[in-house]
C-alpha positions in Angstrom: 0.1 -55.8 -46.7 0.2 -58.9 -44.5 3.6 -60.3 -45.3 5.8 -60.8 -42.3 9.6 -60.9 -42.8 11.6 -63.3 -40.7 14.7 -62.2 -38.7 17.8 -64.5 -39.4 19.8 -65.8 -36.5 19.1 -67.6 -33.2 16.0 -66.8 -31.1 12.5 -66.1 -32.3 12.8 -65.4 -36.0 9.1 -64.8 -36.6 6.2 -64.3 -34.2 2.4 -64.0 -34.8 0.0 -63.6 -32.0 -3.8 -63.0 -32.0 -3.1 -59.4 -30.9 -0.5 -58.7 -33.6 -2.6 -60.3 -36.3 -5.8 -58.8 -35.2 -7.6 -62.1 -35.0 -8.9 -64.5 -32.3 -7.5 -68.0 -32.4 -4.1 -68.6 -33.9 -0.6 -68.0 -32.6 2.6 -69.1 -34.6 6.3 -68.7 -34.2 9.6 -69.8 -35.8 12.4 -70.4 -33.3 16.1 -71.1 -33.9 18.2 -72.6 -31.1 21.9 -73.2 -30.9 23.0 -76.6 -29.6 22.4 -76.9 -25.9 19.8 -74.0 -25.8 16.2 -74.5 -24.6 12.8 -73.1 -25.3 9.9 -73.7 -22.9 6.2 -73.0 -23.1 3.3 -73.8 -20.8 -0.2 -72.6 -22.0 -3.1 -73.1 -19.6 -5.9 -72.9 -22.2 -4.3 -73.6 -25.5 -3.1 -76.7 -27.4 0.3 -76.6 -29.0 1.9 -78.2 -32.1 5.7 -78.3 -32.8 7.2 -79.1 -36.3 10.9 -79.6 -36.8 12.3 -77.7 -39.8 16.0 -78.5 -39.5 18.4 -79.9 -37.0 17.8 -82.1 -34.0 16.3 -81.6 -30.6 14.7 -83.3 -27.6 11.0 -82.5 -27.3 9.6 -82.9 -23.8 5.8 -83.0 -23.5 5.2 -83.1 -19.8 7.0 -86.1 -18.4 7.8 -87.7 -21.8 10.8 -86.8 -24.0 11.1 -87.6 -27.7 14.1 -87.2 -30.0 13.0 -85.3 -33.1 15.1 -84.3 -36.1 14.9 -83.2 -39.7 17.7 -82.7 -42.3 15.6 -80.2 -44.3 12.0 -79.5 -45.2 13.0 -80.3 -48.8 14.3 -83.8 -48.1 11.9 -85.5 -45.6 8.7 -85.3 -43.7 9.0 -84.9 -40.0 7.2 -86.0 -36.8 5.0 -83.5 -35.1 4.7 -82.9 -31.4 1.3 -82.2 -29.9 0.4 -81.0 -26.4 -3.0 -80.2 -24.8 -3.5 -77.2 -22.5 -1.5 -77.2 -19.3 1.3 -79.5 -20.5 4.8 -78.0 -20.5 6.5 -78.1 -23.9 10.3 -77.9 -23.8 12.6 -78.0 -26.8 16.3 -78.7 -26.0 18.6 -78.4 -29.0 21.0 -81.3 -29.5 22.3 -79.6 -32.7 21.5 -76.2 -34.1 17.9 -76.4 -35.0 14.9 -74.5 -36.3 11.3 -75.4 -35.5 7.8 -74.0 -35.6 5.5 -73.7 -32.6 1.8 -72.7 -32.8 -1.2 -72.8 -30.6 -4.9 -72.3 -30.4 -7.6 -72.3 -27.7 -8.5 -75.8 -26.5 -10.1 -77.7 -23.6 -7.8 -80.7 -23.4 -9.7 -83.4 -25.3 -6.6 -85.2 -26.7 -3.3 -86.4 -25.1 0.2 -85.2 -25.6 2.0 -87.3 -28.2 4.2 -87.3 -31.3 2.6 -87.9 -34.7 4.9 -89.9 -36.9 5.3 -89.3 -40.6 4.1 -92.7 -41.5 0.6 -91.7 -40.3 0.5 -88.4 -42.3 -1.6 -88.5 -45.4 0.1 -87.2 -48.5 -1.6 -86.4 -51.9 -0.9 -84.8 -55.3 -3.4 -82.0 -56.1 -4.2 -80.0 -59.2 -2.4 -80.2 -62.5 -0.9 -78.0 -65.2 0.6 -74.9 -63.6 -1.1 -75.7 -60.3 0.5 -79.0 -59.4 1.6 -79.6 -55.9 2.1 -82.1 -53.1 0.0 -81.6 -49.9 0.8 -83.4 -46.7 -2.0 -83.4 -44.0 0.5 -82.8 -41.2 -2.1 -82.3 -38.4 -5.5 -82.5 -40.2 -8.5 -84.7 -39.6 -8.6 -87.6 -38.9 -5.4 -86.9 -36.9 -6.9 -85.7 -33.6 -6.6 -82.1 -32.4 -9.1 -79.6 -31.2 -8.7 -76.4 -33.4 -5.2 -76.7 -34.9 -4.9 -77.7 -38.5 -1.4 -78.1 -40.2 -0.4 -78.7 -43.8 3.0 -78.9 -45.5 2.9 -78.2 -49.2 5.5 -78.6 -52.0 5.2 -76.4 -55.1 7.4 -76.7 -58.2 9.0 -73.5 -59.4 6.8 -71.2 -61.5 3.7 -73.0 -60.2 0.6 -71.8 -58.3 -0.8 -73.3 -55.2 -4.4 -72.9 -54.0 -6.0 -72.8 -57.4 -8.9 -72.5 -57.9 -8.7 -69.8 -55.2 -10.5 -70.6 -51.9 -11.7 -68.8 -48.8 -12.4 -69.7 -45.2 -13.4 -66.5 -43.6 -17.0 -67.3 -42.6 -18.4 -65.6 -45.8 -20.2 -67.3 -48.7 -20.9 -70.4 -46.6 -17.3 -71.1 -45.7 -16.0 -72.0 -42.2 -14.0 -69.3 -40.3 -10.3 -70.1 -40.1 -7.3 -67.9 -39.5 -4.2 -69.0 -41.4 -0.4 -68.4 -41.5 1.7 -69.4 -44.6 5.4 -69.9 -43.7 7.6 -70.2 -46.8 10.9 -71.8 -47.6 12.6 -71.5 -51.0 15.2 -74.0 -52.2 17.4 -71.2 -53.6 18.3 -68.1 -51.6 17.3 -65.7 -54.3 13.9 -67.4 -54.7 10.7 -65.5 -53.9 6.9 -66.0 -53.6 3.9 -63.8 -54.2 0.5 -64.1 -52.7 -2.9 -62.5 -53.4 -5.7 -62.2 -50.8 -8.9 -60.6 -52.2 -12.6 -60.5 -52.5 -14.8 -59.3 -55.4 -18.5 -59.3 -54.5 -21.8 -57.6 -55.2 -21.2 -55.4 -52.1 -18.3 -52.9 -52.7 -17.9 -52.6 -49.0 -16.8 -56.2 -48.8 -14.2 -55.9 -51.6 -10.5 -55.7 -50.9 -7.1 -56.4 -52.4 -3.8 -57.5 -50.8 -0.7 -58.3 -52.8 2.4 -59.4 -51.0 5.8 -60.9 -51.7 8.5 -62.5 -49.6 11.5 -64.9 -49.7 12.9 -67.8 -47.8 11.8 -67.7 -44.1 9.1 -65.1 -44.6 5.3 -65.5 -43.9 1.9 -64.3 -45.1 -1.3 -63.9 -43.1 -4.7 -64.8 -44.3 -7.4 -62.9 -42.3 -10.1 -62.9 -45.0 -11.0 -63.5 -48.6 -9.9 -65.7 -51.4 -6.2 -66.5 -51.7 -3.6 -68.1 -53.9 0.2 -68.3 -54.0 2.8 -68.6 -56.7 6.5 -69.5 -56.7 9.0 -67.6 -58.9 10.3 -69.6 -61.9 13.8 -69.9 -60.3 13.1 -71.7 -57.1 10.9 -74.5 -55.8 8.7 -73.6 -52.8 7.7 -75.2 -49.6 5.2 -73.7 -47.2 3.8 -74.7 -43.8 0.2 -73.8 -43.0 -1.0 -73.4 -39.4 -4.8 -72.8 -39.2 -7.3 -72.4 -36.4 -10.8 -71.1 -36.0 -14.4 -72.2 -35.4 -13.9 -75.8 -36.4 -13.3 -78.3 -33.6 -12.3 -82.0 -33.7 -13.6 -83.9 -36.7 -15.2 -80.6 -38.0 -11.7 -79.7 -39.1 -12.2 -81.8 -42.2 -14.8 -79.2 -43.5 -13.6 -77.9 -46.9 -13.2 -74.2 -47.8 -15.3 -72.3 -50.3 -13.9 -72.1 -53.9 -14.1 -69.2 -56.2 -17.0 -70.2 -58.6 -15.6 -68.3 -61.6 -12.4 -70.4 -61.4 -13.5 -73.9 -60.5 -14.0 -74.9 -64.2 -10.3 -75.8 -64.2 -10.9 -78.6 -61.8 -12.6 -80.6 -64.5 -9.7 -80.3 -67.0 -6.4 -78.8 -65.9 -5.2 -78.6 -69.6 -8.3 -77.0 -71.0 -7.5 -73.8 -72.9 -3.7 -74.2 -72.2 -1.5 -72.6 -74.9 1.5 -74.2 -76.5 4.1 -72.0 -78.2 4.3 -70.4 -80.7 0.9 -68.7 -80.8 1.3 -66.1 -83.5 4.5 -65.2 -85.4 5.7 -63.0 -88.2 7.4 -66.0 -89.8 10.8 -65.3 -88.3 10.5 -67.0 -84.8 13.8 -67.6 -83.0 14.7 -69.4 -79.8 16.7 -67.6 -77.3 
């Protein structure tokens, strides 16, 4: 099981490191600060990306300071702070705030800056019960070395990542490590995720089923994966990815499950309406 449950309250609520995840590239944290508190990081050989999730703070990237804020992940897109290796990243809370901070190995090809929401590409993907909004928060052509970020909005009872895809270096896919960080718009809401592989080689097969709620996360180390929101709550998730792709290579697509890609041609093909079969005494409830 690779679900990670967040810890409510100020401080580091959730922390993923290469050592704790058992992988090579990606680090990811969720941090909550009270007004006036500060979080500082300087990484000599890693690039860093900071995403506001709620509240307001001053983000210092070396000698430059930017005021960032977000009411909620469910109401607006947010600016993203980016820093190359060696630049001190300081978050100073002007109100109570929550933000994500992630990093990956880098050489320092791109400058520190804030990426504004107006430059972030947004698209609607899929259809039927796999209909979602995908925001390319830090994805090519927005410049970074290894980091890739997406913010995704999924209606209640709907799947994301269908047809299932993989990016673990197998079947011709690129190698990328990935964290899904989830928020639900109702406190009782929950999500479920499946990571798996079914192949001709039984030694390659595996199955991971996990579930979590608002503020929890899932790791994707390998295999195909897909996620679903419960029928009672809309779902947001933030993806941080990093791996072998560098610069413009970050636009390389994943590999899709061939047995499921037929749905891309017609999202309504084979869909049932109700009733299907009855005994002649069908009642609504």
